[in-house]
CHARMM-style PDB file with segment names, atoms N, HN, CA, C and O in Angstrom:
ATOM      1  N   MET     1      94.895 -50.636-222.119  1.00  0.00      PROA
ATOM      2  CA  MET     1      93.678 -51.228-221.629  1.00  0.00      PROA
ATOM      3  C   MET     1      93.811 -52.750-221.745  1.00  0.00      PROA
ATOM      4  O   MET     1      94.256 -53.276-222.766  1.00  0.00      PROA
ATOM      5  N   HSD     2      93.426 -53.416-220.707  1.00  0.00      PROA
ATOM      6  HN  HSD     2      93.065 -52.989-219.878  1.00  0.00      PROA
ATOM      7  CA  HSD     2      93.456 -54.878-220.682  1.00  0.00      PROA
ATOM      8  C   HSD     2      92.445 -55.393-221.709  1.00  0.00      PROA
ATOM      9  O   HSD     2      91.277 -55.006-221.678  1.00  0.00      PROA
ATOM     10  N   GLU     3      92.887 -56.255-222.608  1.00  0.00      PROA
ATOM     11  HN  GLU     3      93.835 -56.570-222.633  1.00  0.00      PROA
ATOM     12  CA  GLU     3      92.013 -56.695-223.708  1.00  0.00      PROA
ATOM     13  C   GLU     3      90.759 -57.432-223.242  1.00  0.00      PROA
ATOM     14  O   GLU     3      89.758 -57.469-223.958  1.00  0.00      PROA
ATOM     15  N   SER     4      90.809 -58.013-222.054  1.00  0.00      PROA
ATOM     16  HN  SER     4      91.622 -57.982-221.472  1.00  0.00      PROA
ATOM     17  CA  SER     4      89.641 -58.768-221.590  1.00  0.00      PROA
ATOM     18  C   SER     4      88.506 -57.877-221.098  1.00  0.00      PROA
ATOM     19  O   SER     4      87.423 -58.376-220.794  1.00  0.00      PROA
ATOM     20  N   VAL     5      88.736 -56.564-221.014  1.00  0.00      PROA
ATOM     21  HN  VAL     5      89.616 -56.159-221.262  1.00  0.00      PROA
ATOM     22  CA  VAL     5      87.641 -55.670-220.632  1.00  0.00      PROA
ATOM     23  C   VAL     5      86.997 -55.011-221.849  1.00  0.00      PROA
ATOM     24  O   VAL     5      86.063 -54.222-221.708  1.00  0.00      PROA
ATOM     25  N   ILE     6      87.492 -55.333-223.036  1.00  0.00      PROA
ATOM     26  HN  ILE     6      88.251 -55.973-223.150  1.00  0.00      PROA
ATOM     27  CA  ILE     6      86.862 -54.841-224.262  1.00  0.00      PROA
ATOM     28  C   ILE     6      85.595 -55.649-224.506  1.00  0.00      PROA
ATOM     29  O   ILE     6      85.611 -56.880-224.480  1.00  0.00      PROA
ATOM     30  N   LEU     7      84.519 -54.950-224.739  1.00  0.00      PROA
ATOM     31  HN  LEU     7      84.506 -53.950-224.759  1.00  0.00      PROA
ATOM     32  CA  LEU     7      83.226 -55.616-224.891  1.00  0.00      PROA
ATOM     33  C   LEU     7      83.127 -56.305-226.247  1.00  0.00      PROA
ATOM     34  O   LEU     7      83.209 -55.675-227.301  1.00  0.00      PROA
ATOM     35  N   THR     8      82.950 -57.612-226.180  1.00  0.00      PROA
ATOM     36  HN  THR     8      82.884 -58.124-225.324  1.00  0.00      PROA
ATOM     37  CA  THR     8      82.716 -58.419-227.374  1.00  0.00      PROA
ATOM     38  C   THR     8      81.346 -59.072-227.203  1.00  0.00      PROA
ATOM     39  O   THR     8      80.777 -59.046-226.111  1.00  0.00      PROA
ATOM     40  N   GLU     9      80.828 -59.641-228.253  1.00  0.00      PROA
ATOM     41  HN  GLU     9      81.290 -59.662-229.140  1.00  0.00      PROA
ATOM     42  CA  GLU     9      79.517 -60.297-228.153  1.00  0.00      PROA
ATOM     43  C   GLU     9      79.519 -61.427-227.119  1.00  0.00      PROA
ATOM     44  O   GLU     9      78.609 -61.486-226.291  1.00  0.00      PROA
ATOM     45  N   PRO    10      80.506 -62.323-227.139  1.00  0.00      PROA
ATOM     46  CA  PRO    10      80.509 -63.384-226.114  1.00  0.00      PROA
ATOM     47  C   PRO    10      80.637 -62.829-224.688  1.00  0.00      PROA
ATOM     48  O   PRO    10      79.986 -63.321-223.766  1.00  0.00      PROA
ATOM     49  N   ARG    11      81.469 -61.814-224.517  1.00  0.00      PROA
ATOM     50  HN  ARG    11      81.998 -61.415-225.266  1.00  0.00      PROA
ATOM     51  CA  ARG    11      81.630 -61.233-223.180  1.00  0.00      PROA
ATOM     52  C   ARG    11      80.342 -60.532-222.752  1.00  0.00      PROA
ATOM     53  O   ARG    11      79.955 -60.594-221.586  1.00  0.00      PROA
ATOM     54  N   TYR    12      79.688 -59.873-223.692  1.00  0.00      PROA
ATOM     55  HN  TYR    12      80.003 -59.823-224.640  1.00  0.00      PROA
ATOM     56  CA  TYR    12      78.404 -59.240-223.399  1.00  0.00      PROA
ATOM     57  C   TYR    12      77.398 -60.283-222.902  1.00  0.00      PROA
ATOM     58  O   TYR    12      76.701 -60.052-221.914  1.00  0.00      PROA
ATOM     59  N   GLU    13      77.322 -61.416-223.577  1.00  0.00      PROA
ATOM     60  HN  GLU    13      77.888 -61.605-224.379  1.00  0.00      PROA
ATOM     61  CA  GLU    13      76.401 -62.483-223.173  1.00  0.00      PROA
ATOM     62  C   GLU    13      76.733 -62.988-221.766  1.00  0.00      PROA
ATOM     63  O   GLU    13      75.831 -63.220-220.960  1.00  0.00      PROA
ATOM     64  N   ARG    14      78.014 -63.157-221.475  1.00  0.00      PROA
ATOM     65  HN  ARG    14      78.747 -62.969-222.129  1.00  0.00      PROA
ATOM     66  CA  ARG    14      78.411 -63.604-220.133  1.00  0.00      PROA
ATOM     67  C   ARG    14      78.049 -62.565-219.081  1.00  0.00      PROA
ATOM     68  O   ARG    14      77.603 -62.911-217.987  1.00  0.00      PROA
ATOM     69  N   LEU    15      78.240 -61.292-219.413  1.00  0.00      PROA
ATOM     70  HN  LEU    15      78.603 -61.011-220.302  1.00  0.00      PROA
ATOM     71  CA  LEU    15      77.910 -60.228-218.457  1.00  0.00      PROA
ATOM     72  C   LEU    15      76.408 -60.129-218.217  1.00  0.00      PROA
ATOM     73  O   LEU    15      75.976 -59.899-217.088  1.00  0.00      PROA
ATOM     74  N   VAL    16      75.617 -60.300-219.258  1.00  0.00      PROA
ATOM     75  HN  VAL    16      75.968 -60.487-220.175  1.00  0.00      PROA
ATOM     76  CA  VAL    16      74.155 -60.294-219.093  1.00  0.00      PROA
ATOM     77  C   VAL    16      73.748 -61.447-218.176  1.00  0.00      PROA
ATOM     78  O   VAL    16      72.913 -61.268-217.290  1.00  0.00      PROA
ATOM     79  N   GLY    17      74.324 -62.613-218.382  1.00  0.00      PROA
ATOM     80  HN  GLY    17      75.002 -62.759-219.103  1.00  0.00      PROA
ATOM     81  CA  GLY    17      74.042 -63.752-217.504  1.00  0.00      PROA
ATOM     82  C   GLY    17      74.449 -63.468-216.075  1.00  0.00      PROA
ATOM     83  O   GLY    17      73.738 -63.827-215.136  1.00  0.00      PROA
ATOM     84  N   TRP    18      75.609 -62.813-215.904  1.00  0.00      PROA
ATOM     85  HN  TRP    18      76.187 -62.521-216.666  1.00  0.00      PROA
ATOM     86  CA  TRP    18      76.080 -62.457-214.565  1.00  0.00      PROA
ATOM     87  C   TRP    18      75.100 -61.509-213.873  1.00  0.00      PROA
ATOM     88  O   TRP    18      74.764 -61.698-212.704  1.00  0.00      PROA
ATOM     89  N   VAL    19      74.650 -60.498-214.598  1.00  0.00      PROA
ATOM     90  HN  VAL    19      74.924 -60.344-215.547  1.00  0.00      PROA
ATOM     91  CA  VAL    19      73.676 -59.550-214.038  1.00  0.00      PROA
ATOM     92  C   VAL    19      72.391 -60.279-213.656  1.00  0.00      PROA
ATOM     93  O   VAL    19      71.851 -60.056-212.572  1.00  0.00      PROA
ATOM     94  N   ASN    20      71.906 -61.134-214.525  1.00  0.00      PROA
ATOM     95  HN  ASN    20      72.345 -61.314-215.406  1.00  0.00      PROA
ATOM     96  CA  ASN    20      70.663 -61.859-214.246  1.00  0.00      PROA
ATOM     97  C   ASN    20      70.781 -62.772-213.027  1.00  0.00      PROA
ATOM     98  O   ASN    20      69.799 -62.981-212.314  1.00  0.00      PROA
ATOM     99  N   ARG    21      71.962 -63.311-212.785  1.00  0.00      PROA
ATOM    100  HN  ARG    21      72.760 -63.141-213.364  1.00  0.00      PROA
ATOM    101  CA  ARG    21      72.160 -64.199-211.630  1.00  0.00      PROA
ATOM    102  C   ARG    21      72.374 -63.435-210.328  1.00  0.00      PROA
ATOM    103  O   ARG    21      71.963 -63.903-209.265  1.00  0.00      PROA
ATOM    104  N   HSD    22      73.008 -62.272-210.394  1.00  0.00      PROA
ATOM    105  HN  HSD    22      73.342 -61.892-211.257  1.00  0.00      PROA
ATOM    106  CA  HSD    22      73.484 -61.654-209.165  1.00  0.00      PROA
ATOM    107  C   HSD    22      72.802 -60.343-208.762  1.00  0.00      PROA
ATOM    108  O   HSD    22      72.864 -59.970-207.590  1.00  0.00      PROA
ATOM    109  N   PHE    23      72.164 -59.645-209.673  1.00  0.00      PROA
ATOM    110  HN  PHE    23      72.113 -59.947-210.625  1.00  0.00      PROA
ATOM    111  CA  PHE    23      71.541 -58.375-209.291  1.00  0.00      PROA
ATOM    112  C   PHE    23      70.175 -58.620-208.679  1.00  0.00      PROA
ATOM    113  O   PHE    23      69.372 -59.392-209.202  1.00  0.00      PROA
ATOM    114  N   ARG    24      69.926 -57.963-207.581  1.00  0.00      PROA
ATOM    115  HN  ARG    24      70.578 -57.335-207.156  1.00  0.00      PROA
ATOM    116  CA  ARG    24      68.626 -58.047-206.916  1.00  0.00      PROA
ATOM    117  C   ARG    24      67.746 -56.908-207.410  1.00  0.00      PROA
ATOM    118  O   ARG    24      68.241 -55.853-207.806  1.00  0.00      PROA
ATOM    119  N   ASP    25      66.452 -57.130-207.382  1.00  0.00      PROA
ATOM    120  HN  ASP    25      66.050 -57.987-207.060  1.00  0.00      PROA
ATOM    121  CA  ASP    25      65.542 -56.043-207.760  1.00  0.00      PROA
ATOM    122  C   ASP    25      65.227 -55.151-206.571  1.00  0.00      PROA
ATOM    123  O   ASP    25      64.654 -54.073-206.734  1.00  0.00      PROA
ATOM    124  N   ARG    26      65.602 -55.598-205.370  1.00  0.00      PROA
ATOM    125  HN  ARG    26      66.068 -56.473-205.238  1.00  0.00      PROA
ATOM    126  CA  ARG    26      65.456 -54.759-204.173  1.00  0.00      PROA
ATOM    127  C   ARG    26      66.426 -55.238-203.108  1.00  0.00      PROA
ATOM    128  O   ARG    26      66.859 -56.390-203.099  1.00  0.00      PROA
ATOM    129  N   LEU    27      66.750 -54.327-202.221  1.00  0.00      PROA
ATOM    130  HN  LEU    27      66.398 -53.391-202.228  1.00  0.00      PROA
ATOM    131  CA  LEU    27      67.676 -54.611-201.142  1.00  0.00      PROA
ATOM    132  C   LEU    27      67.075 -54.051-199.861  1.00  0.00      PROA
ATOM    133  O   LEU    27      66.662 -52.892-199.817  1.00  0.00      PROA
ATOM    134  N   HSD    28      67.027 -54.864-198.835  1.00  0.00      PROA
ATOM    135  HN  HSD    28      67.362 -55.805-198.871  1.00  0.00      PROA
ATOM    136  CA  HSD    28      66.474 -54.451-197.548  1.00  0.00      PROA
ATOM    137  C   HSD    28      67.631 -54.155-196.600  1.00  0.00      PROA
ATOM    138  O   HSD    28      68.696 -54.763-196.710  1.00  0.00      PROA
ATOM    139  N   ILE    29      67.431 -53.249-195.696  1.00  0.00      PROA
ATOM    140  HN  ILE    29      66.566 -52.756-195.607  1.00  0.00      PROA
ATOM    141  CA  ILE    29      68.474 -52.867-194.747  1.00  0.00      PROA
ATOM    142  C   ILE    29      69.008 -54.086-193.981  1.00  0.00      PROA
ATOM    143  O   ILE    29      70.197 -54.137-193.668  1.00  0.00      PROA
ATOM    144  N   ASP    30      68.160 -55.052-193.679  1.00  0.00      PROA
ATOM    145  HN  ASP    30      67.194 -55.011-193.934  1.00  0.00      PROA
ATOM    146  CA  ASP    30      68.597 -56.268-192.973  1.00  0.00      PROA
ATOM    147  C   ASP    30      69.586 -57.088-193.795  1.00  0.00      PROA
ATOM    148  O   ASP    30      70.405 -57.815-193.232  1.00  0.00      PROA
ATOM    149  N   ASP    31      69.518 -56.978-195.127  1.00  0.00      PROA
ATOM    150  HN  ASP    31      68.853 -56.388-195.585  1.00  0.00      PROA
ATOM    151  CA  ASP    31      70.453 -57.704-195.978  1.00  0.00      PROA
ATOM    152  C   ASP    31      71.897 -57.298-195.691  1.00  0.00      PROA
ATOM    153  O   ASP    31      72.816 -58.105-195.836  1.00  0.00      PROA
ATOM    154  N   LEU    32      72.089 -56.050-195.285  1.00  0.00      PROA
ATOM    155  HN  LEU    32      71.343 -55.395-195.167  1.00  0.00      PROA
ATOM    156  CA  LEU    32      73.436 -55.528-195.093  1.00  0.00      PROA
ATOM    157  C   LEU    32      74.160 -56.130-193.892  1.00  0.00      PROA
ATOM    158  O   LEU    32      75.378 -55.994-193.776  1.00  0.00      PROA
ATOM    159  N   VAL    33      73.440 -56.784-193.010  1.00  0.00      PROA
ATOM    160  HN  VAL    33      72.450 -56.894-193.104  1.00  0.00      PROA
ATOM    161  CA  VAL    33      74.068 -57.453-191.860  1.00  0.00      PROA
ATOM    162  C   VAL    33      73.975 -58.975-191.957  1.00  0.00      PROA
ATOM    163  O   VAL    33      74.358 -59.684-191.027  1.00  0.00      PROA
ATOM    164  N   ASP    34      73.474 -59.464-193.065  1.00  0.00      PROA
ATOM    165  HN  ASP    34      73.162 -58.888-193.820  1.00  0.00      PROA
ATOM    166  CA  ASP    34      73.314 -60.904-193.272  1.00  0.00      PROA
ATOM    167  C   ASP    34      74.619 -61.488-193.829  1.00  0.00      PROA
ATOM    168  O   ASP    34      75.042 -61.102-194.919  1.00  0.00      PROA
ATOM    169  N   PRO    35      75.266 -62.410-193.101  1.00  0.00      PROA
ATOM    170  CA  PRO    35      76.504 -63.020-193.595  1.00  0.00      PROA
ATOM    171  C   PRO    35      76.324 -63.713-194.954  1.00  0.00      PROA
ATOM    172  O   PRO    35      77.262 -63.754-195.749  1.00  0.00      PROA
ATOM    173  N   LEU    36      75.152 -64.245-195.222  1.00  0.00      PROA
ATOM    174  HN  LEU    36      74.390 -64.212-194.575  1.00  0.00      PROA
ATOM    175  CA  LEU    36      74.891 -64.885-196.512  1.00  0.00      PROA
ATOM    176  C   LEU    36      74.944 -63.857-197.645  1.00  0.00      PROA
ATOM    177  O   LEU    36      75.435 -64.160-198.732  1.00  0.00      PROA
ATOM    178  N   PHE    37      74.445 -62.652-197.396  1.00  0.00      PROA
ATOM    179  HN  PHE    37      74.046 -62.406-196.512  1.00  0.00      PROA
ATOM    180  CA  PHE    37      74.500 -61.597-198.409  1.00  0.00      PROA
ATOM    181  C   PHE    37      75.956 -61.256-198.736  1.00  0.00      PROA
ATOM    182  O   PHE    37      76.300 -61.058-199.901  1.00  0.00      PROA
ATOM    183  N   LEU    38      76.803 -61.188-197.721  1.00  0.00      PROA
ATOM    184  HN  LEU    38      76.523 -61.349-196.774  1.00  0.00      PROA
ATOM    185  CA  LEU    38      78.223 -60.936-197.945  1.00  0.00      PROA
ATOM    186  C   LEU    38      78.821 -62.015-198.840  1.00  0.00      PROA
ATOM    187  O   LEU    38      79.542 -61.709-199.790  1.00  0.00      PROA
ATOM    188  N   LYS    39      78.523 -63.269-198.540  1.00  0.00      PROA
ATOM    189  HN  LYS    39      77.937 -63.518-197.769  1.00  0.00      PROA
ATOM    190  CA  LYS    39      79.033 -64.379-199.356  1.00  0.00      PROA
ATOM    191  C   LYS    39      78.532 -64.275-200.800  1.00  0.00      PROA
ATOM    192  O   LYS    39      79.286 -64.537-201.738  1.00  0.00      PROA
ATOM    193  N   GLN    40      77.267 -63.895-200.980  1.00  0.00      PROA
ATOM    194  HN  GLN    40      76.655 -63.682-200.218  1.00  0.00      PROA
ATOM    195  CA  GLN    40      76.704 -63.745-202.316  1.00  0.00      PROA
ATOM    196  C   GLN    40      77.416 -62.629-203.085  1.00  0.00      PROA
ATOM    197  O   GLN    40      77.699 -62.770-204.275  1.00  0.00      PROA
ATOM    198  N   CYS    41      77.698 -61.534-202.405  1.00  0.00      PROA
ATOM    199  HN  CYS    41      77.468 -61.419-201.439  1.00  0.00      PROA
ATOM    200  CA  CYS    41      78.414 -60.420-203.039  1.00  0.00      PROA
ATOM    201  C   CYS    41      79.831 -60.827-203.421  1.00  0.00      PROA
ATOM    202  O   CYS    41      80.310 -60.492-204.504  1.00  0.00      PROA
ATOM    203  N   GLN    42      80.490 -61.542-202.537  1.00  0.00      PROA
ATOM    204  HN  GLN    42      80.100 -61.814-201.657  1.00  0.00      PROA
ATOM    205  CA  GLN    42      81.841 -62.003-202.830  1.00  0.00      PROA
ATOM    206  C   GLN    42      81.853 -62.966-204.010  1.00  0.00      PROA
ATOM    207  O   GLN    42      82.736 -62.899-204.865  1.00  0.00      PROA
ATOM    208  N   LYS    43      80.882 -63.849-204.054  1.00  0.00      PROA
ATOM    209  HN  LYS    43      80.164 -63.903-203.359  1.00  0.00      PROA
ATOM    210  CA  LYS    43      80.783 -64.780-205.180  1.00  0.00      PROA
ATOM    211  C   LYS    43      80.571 -64.016-206.484  1.00  0.00      PROA
ATOM    212  O   LYS    43      81.185 -64.334-207.502  1.00  0.00      PROA
ATOM    213  N   ALA    44      79.702 -63.012-206.451  1.00  0.00      PROA
ATOM    214  HN  ALA    44      79.203 -62.754-205.624  1.00  0.00      PROA
ATOM    215  CA  ALA    44      79.426 -62.218-207.650  1.00  0.00      PROA
ATOM    216  C   ALA    44      80.683 -61.475-208.102  1.00  0.00      PROA
ATOM    217  O   ALA    44      81.000 -61.473-209.292  1.00  0.00      PROA
ATOM    218  N   LEU    45      81.397 -60.852-207.178  1.00  0.00      PROA
ATOM    219  HN  LEU    45      81.139 -60.854-206.212  1.00  0.00      PROA
ATOM    220  CA  LEU    45      82.618 -60.127-207.537  1.00  0.00      PROA
ATOM    221  C   LEU    45      83.691 -61.071-208.057  1.00  0.00      PROA
ATOM    222  O   LEU    45      84.414 -60.732-208.993  1.00  0.00      PROA
ATOM    223  N   ASP    46      83.800 -62.248-207.461  1.00  0.00      PROA
ATOM    224  HN  ASP    46      83.212 -62.523-206.700  1.00  0.00      PROA
ATOM    225  CA  ASP    46      84.766 -63.235-207.917  1.00  0.00      PROA
ATOM    226  C   ASP    46      84.458 -63.669-209.348  1.00  0.00      PROA
ATOM    227  O   ASP    46      85.357 -63.772-210.183  1.00  0.00      PROA
ATOM    228  N   GLU    47      83.186 -63.919-209.617  1.00  0.00      PROA
ATOM    229  HN  GLU    47      82.456 -63.835-208.938  1.00  0.00      PROA
ATOM    230  CA  GLU    47      82.786 -64.327-210.957  1.00  0.00      PROA
ATOM    231  C   GLU    47      83.011 -63.200-211.969  1.00  0.00      PROA
ATOM    232  O   GLU    47      83.432 -63.460-213.097  1.00  0.00      PROA
ATOM    233  N   LEU    48      82.739 -61.969-211.582  1.00  0.00      PROA
ATOM    234  HN  LEU    48      82.397 -61.759-210.666  1.00  0.00      PROA
ATOM    235  CA  LEU    48      82.954 -60.838-212.481  1.00  0.00      PROA
ATOM    236  C   LEU    48      84.435 -60.672-212.809  1.00  0.00      PROA
ATOM    237  O   LEU    48      84.795 -60.436-213.963  1.00  0.00      PROA
ATOM    238  N   ALA    49      85.288 -60.794-211.804  1.00  0.00      PROA
ATOM    239  HN  ALA    49      84.996 -60.986-210.867  1.00  0.00      PROA
ATOM    240  CA  ALA    49      86.728 -60.709-212.045  1.00  0.00      PROA
ATOM    241  C   ALA    49      87.186 -61.819-212.985  1.00  0.00      PROA
ATOM    242  O   ALA    49      88.083 -61.617-213.804  1.00  0.00      PROA
ATOM    243  N   GLU    50      86.574 -62.980-212.865  1.00  0.00      PROA
ATOM    244  HN  GLU    50      85.846 -63.145-212.200  1.00  0.00      PROA
ATOM    245  CA  GLU    50      86.917 -64.092-213.766  1.00  0.00      PROA
ATOM    246  C   GLU    50      86.438 -63.822-215.185  1.00  0.00      PROA
ATOM    247  O   GLU    50      87.169 -64.088-216.139  1.00  0.00      PROA
ATOM    248  N   ILE    51      85.226 -63.300-215.346  1.00  0.00      PROA
ATOM    249  HN  ILE    51      84.632 -63.084-214.571  1.00  0.00      PROA
ATOM    250  CA  ILE    51      84.698 -62.978-216.676  1.00  0.00      PROA
ATOM    251  C   ILE    51      85.613 -61.967-217.372  1.00  0.00      PROA
ATOM    252  O   ILE    51      85.869 -62.074-218.572  1.00  0.00      PROA
ATOM    253  N   LEU    52      86.096 -60.996-216.615  1.00  0.00      PROA
ATOM    254  HN  LEU    52      85.888 -60.909-215.641  1.00  0.00      PROA
ATOM    255  CA  LEU    52      86.940 -59.948-217.180  1.00  0.00      PROA
ATOM    256  C   LEU    52      88.429 -60.289-217.125  1.00  0.00      PROA
ATOM    257  O   LEU    52      89.274 -59.468-217.481  1.00  0.00      PROA
ATOM    258  N   ASP    53      88.743 -61.514-216.672  1.00  0.00      PROA
ATOM    259  HN  ASP    53      88.057 -62.181-216.383  1.00  0.00      PROA
ATOM    260  CA  ASP    53      90.125 -62.001-216.612  1.00  0.00      PROA
ATOM    261  C   ASP    53      91.027 -61.016-215.877  1.00  0.00      PROA
ATOM    262  O   ASP    53      92.098 -60.654-216.365  1.00  0.00      PROA
ATOM    263  N   LEU    54      90.586 -60.590-214.708  1.00  0.00      PROA
ATOM    264  HN  LEU    54      89.716 -60.884-214.312  1.00  0.00      PROA
ATOM    265  CA  LEU    54      91.330 -59.601-213.940  1.00  0.00      PROA
ATOM    266  C   LEU    54      92.130 -60.197-212.791  1.00  0.00      PROA
ATOM    267  O   LEU    54      92.847 -59.478-212.095  1.00  0.00      PROA
ATOM    268  N   GLY    55      92.012 -61.496-212.590  1.00  0.00      PROA
ATOM    269  HN  GLY    55      91.430 -62.079-213.155  1.00  0.00      PROA
ATOM    270  CA  GLY    55      92.742 -62.138-211.512  1.00  0.00      PROA
ATOM    271  C   GLY    55      92.116 -61.821-210.158  1.00  0.00      PROA
ATOM    272  O   GLY    55      90.949 -61.441-210.067  1.00  0.00      PROA
ATOM    273  N   SER    56      92.908 -61.984-209.126  1.00  0.00      PROA
ATOM    274  HN  SER    56      93.856 -62.293-209.200  1.00  0.00      PROA
ATOM    275  CA  SER    56      92.434 -61.744-207.769  1.00  0.00      PROA
ATOM    276  C   SER    56      92.600 -60.262-207.421  1.00  0.00      PROA
ATOM    277  O   SER    56      93.715 -59.764-207.265  1.00  0.00      PROA
ATOM    278  N   LEU    57      91.469 -59.578-207.305  1.00  0.00      PROA
ATOM    279  HN  LEU    57      90.563 -59.983-207.431  1.00  0.00      PROA
ATOM    280  CA  LEU    57      91.484 -58.151-206.984  1.00  0.00      PROA
ATOM    281  C   LEU    57      91.215 -57.881-205.513  1.00  0.00      PROA
ATOM    282  O   LEU    57      91.634 -56.854-204.979  1.00  0.00      PROA
ATOM    283  N   TYR    58      90.527 -58.790-204.866  1.00  0.00      PROA
ATOM    284  HN  TYR    58      90.186 -59.625-205.300  1.00  0.00      PROA
ATOM    285  CA  TYR    58      90.030 -58.560-203.520  1.00  0.00      PROA
ATOM    286  C   TYR    58      90.699 -59.513-202.531  1.00  0.00      PROA
ATOM    287  O   TYR    58      91.094 -60.622-202.890  1.00  0.00      PROA
ATOM    288  N   ASP    59      90.820 -59.068-201.291  1.00  0.00      PROA
ATOM    289  HN  ASP    59      90.499 -58.167-200.999  1.00  0.00      PROA
ATOM    290  CA  ASP    59      91.452 -59.901-200.254  1.00  0.00      PROA
ATOM    291  C   ASP    59      90.777 -61.254-200.107  1.00  0.00      PROA
ATOM    292  O   ASP    59      91.456 -62.256-199.883  1.00  0.00      PROA
ATOM    293  N   PHE    60      89.448 -61.305-200.228  1.00  0.00      PROA
ATOM    294  HN  PHE    60      88.897 -60.490-200.409  1.00  0.00      PROA
ATOM    295  CA  PHE    60      88.749 -62.578-200.024  1.00  0.00      PROA
ATOM    296  C   PHE    60      89.051 -63.583-201.142  1.00  0.00      PROA
ATOM    297  O   PHE    60      88.740 -64.765-200.999  1.00  0.00      PROA
ATOM    298  N   GLN    61      89.638 -63.145-202.229  1.00  0.00      PROA
ATOM    299  HN  GLN    61      89.891 -62.185-202.345  1.00  0.00      PROA
ATOM    300  CA  GLN    61      89.965 -64.056-203.324  1.00  0.00      PROA
ATOM    301  C   GLN    61      91.319 -64.743-203.107  1.00  0.00      PROA
ATOM    302  O   GLN    61      91.674 -65.664-203.843  1.00  0.00      PROA
ATOM    303  N   ARG    62      92.045 -64.310-202.133  1.00  0.00      PROA
ATOM    304  HN  ARG    62      91.756 -63.562-201.535  1.00  0.00      PROA
ATOM    305  CA  ARG    62      93.406 -64.854-201.910  1.00  0.00      PROA
ATOM    306  C   ARG    62      93.392 -66.001-200.954  1.00  0.00      PROA
ATOM    307  OT1 ARG    62      94.442 -66.571-200.657  1.00  0.00      PROA
TER     308      ARG     62
END
């Protein structure tokens, strides 16, 4: 197991902050065709990969 995915107190705090910044309380069907929503999702995934020190996992990160 990659050591950066082990939950520690500092990592927990970073993940809570990530959730608070990126999770929506609702999603509308129109959001799924909004290019801005795609960018927001990509930013969130990029930040999550960085928090977990996983490197570039997705094509848009390259």
